[in-house]
C-alpha positions in Angstrom: 163.6 97.1 157.6 161.6 95.2 155.1 158.3 95.7 157.1 158.9 99.4 157.2 159.5 99.4 153.5 156.2 97.5 152.9 154.2 99.8 155.1 155.6 102.9 153.2 154.6 101.4 149.9 151.0 100.6 151.0 150.6 103.9 152.7 151.7 105.7 149.4 149.3 103.6 147.3 146.4 104.3 149.5 147.0 108.1 149.5 147.4 108.0 145.8 144.1 106.1 145.4 142.3 108.4 147.8 143.3 111.6 145.9 142.8 110.1 142.3 139.4 108.1 142.9 136.5 110.3 144.0 134.2 107.1 144.3 136.7 105.5 146.7 137.0 108.7 148.8 133.1 108.8 149.0 133.0 105.1 150.1 135.7 105.5 152.6 134.5 108.8 154.2 130.8 108.3 153.6 130.7 112.0 152.8 130.3 113.8 149.4 133.2 115.9 148.2 133.1 119.4 149.6 134.5 120.9 146.3 131.4 119.5 144.3 128.7 120.6 146.7 128.8 124.3 145.8 128.4 123.6 142.2 125.2 121.4 142.4 122.8 122.1 139.6 119.0 122.2 140.3 117.5 118.7 139.6 114.1 118.8 137.9 111.4 117.2 139.9 110.7 114.5 137.3 114.3 113.4 137.7 114.5 113.0 141.5 114.1 109.3 141.2 116.2 107.5 138.6 116.9 103.9 137.8 120.2 101.9 137.8 120.8 100.4 134.3 124.1 98.7 135.1 125.4 96.9 138.2 127.1 99.2 140.7 129.1 98.0 143.6 130.3 100.3 146.5 131.3 100.2 150.1 128.9 101.9 152.6 131.1 103.1 155.3 128.4 104.2 157.5 126.8 100.8 157.5 130.2 99.1 157.2 129.0 96.7 154.3 129.5 96.3 150.6 126.4 97.2 148.6 125.4 96.0 145.3 122.9 97.9 143.1 121.5 95.7 140.4 119.9 97.0 137.1 116.3 98.2 137.7 117.0 99.6 141.3 115.3 103.0 141.8 117.5 105.5 143.8 117.1 109.1 144.9 118.9 111.6 142.7 120.3 114.6 144.6 122.2 116.4 141.8 124.3 115.9 138.8 127.7 117.3 138.4 130.7 116.7 136.2 129.1 113.7 134.5 128.3 112.0 137.8 125.1 111.4 139.6 125.0 112.0 143.3 122.5 109.5 144.7 120.9 108.2 148.0 120.0 104.6 148.1 117.4 103.0 150.4 119.0 102.4 153.7 122.1 104.3 153.0 123.2 107.2 155.3 125.4 109.1 152.9 125.3 110.2 149.3 127.0 108.1 146.6 128.7 109.4 143.5 128.3 107.2 140.4 128.9 107.7 136.6 125.7 109.0 134.9 126.1 106.4 132.2 125.2 103.8 134.9 121.8 105.3 135.3 118.5 106.0 133.4 119.8 109.6 132.9 121.8 108.4 129.9 118.7 107.3 128.2 116.2 109.8 129.6 115.7 111.6 126.2 112.4 110.6 124.6 112.5 108.2 121.7 111.7 109.7 118.3 108.4 108.5 117.1 108.6 106.2 114.2 107.6 107.7 110.8 104.1 106.8 109.8 103.8 104.0 107.3 103.0 105.1 103.9 99.3 104.5 102.9 98.3 102.5 99.9 99.0 104.3 96.6 95.8 105.4 94.9 94.8 103.2 91.9 95.5 104.7 88.6 92.3 105.5 86.7 92.1 103.4 83.4 92.9 105.6 80.5 90.0 106.2 78.1 90.4 104.3 75.0 89.0 105.9 72.0 87.2 103.5 69.6 88.5 104.1 66.1 85.9 105.0 63.5 85.6 103.2 60.2 88.4 103.7 57.7 87.7 106.0 54.6 87.0 103.0 52.3 84.7 101.6 54.9 82.8 104.8 55.1 82.2 104.8 51.4 81.1 101.1 51.4 78.7 102.1 54.2 77.2 104.9 52.1 77.0 102.6 49.1 75.2 99.9 50.9 72.6 102.5 52.2 71.8 103.7 48.8 71.8 100.2 47.4 69.2 99.2 50.0 67.1 102.2 48.9 67.0 103.8 52.3 66.3 107.0 50.6 64.5 107.9 47.3 66.2 111.0 46.4 68.9 109.3 44.3 70.3 106.1 43.2 73.8 104.8 43.1 74.3 105.3 39.3 73.5 109.0 39.8 76.4 109.3 42.2 79.5 111.2 40.7 81.8 110.9 43.8 81.8 109.4 47.2 83.7 111.3 49.8 84.5 110.2 53.4 84.2 113.1 55.8 85.4 114.2 59.3 83.8 113.2 62.6 81.0 115.7 63.7 78.8 116.4 66.6 75.2 116.7 65.7 72.5 117.4 68.4 74.9 116.1 71.0 75.8 112.9 69.2 79.1 112.1 67.6 78.9 110.8 64.0 81.2 109.8 61.3 80.3 111.6 58.1 80.4 111.1 54.4 79.4 113.1 51.3 78.2 112.2 47.9 77.9 114.3 44.8 75.1 113.2 42.6 73.3 114.4 39.5 69.7 115.4 39.5 67.3 116.4 36.7 65.4 119.6 37.6 63.2 121.9 35.7 65.9 124.1 34.4 68.2 121.1 33.6 70.5 118.7 35.3 72.4 119.8 38.4 75.0 118.3 40.8 73.7 118.2 44.2 75.4 117.3 47.5 74.1 114.8 50.2 75.6 114.1 53.6 75.4 110.9 55.5 75.6 110.7 59.4 77.1 107.3 60.3 77.1 105.6 63.5 77.8 102.0 64.6 78.6 101.0 61.0 75.5 102.2 59.3 74.0 105.4 58.0 71.5 106.9 60.6 70.5 110.0 58.5 70.9 111.5 55.1 70.6 115.3 54.9 71.4 118.3 52.6 74.4 119.9 54.3 73.6 123.4 53.2 70.0 123.2 54.3 70.3 120.9 57.3 67.1 119.1 56.2 66.7 115.3 56.2 66.6 113.5 52.8 63.8 111.2 52.5 
């Protein structure tokens, strides 16, 4: 009686495993499942050979032996269905169904190319630094020095009524600091106040001229 009960339990477990585990059915019968055969999608040519990425162990019923597929083994891919790969191994006589995650199909998507490394940032151009011109008082002193050294004979320092620092001007393409003096001059028809302009560069008077006429003063 006990023996009959044990045989019944074993037979029940076998039938349940046969129905619930497709890999076990394939290993026992050495035949692919008929229901899955009709729904086989077309396998692209470039995927007809795939690589095992994790160890797979199954029983080859036709060869009556246990087969181990180690990572790196290349196998023939017949089709993919319901998340499983139907494959043929070297020396096997019947297809084997294994999970797709155990094969290179799970990583067949091309890896994204790394983003290019940023190039060196362009060096910032140095900002132009303007050299400040002489202060107004310094301009007056430069003009006084020029007159005291008798650079021109038109007038002397004691004839000057007023020393006036002027704005920066461009003359003949050159940039100058300017200054103006008002001086007294004795003419044929009496004394008259005249005006003279100094063009200053690099801390000294380069030219004296009459601003209204644009002529140089000697």
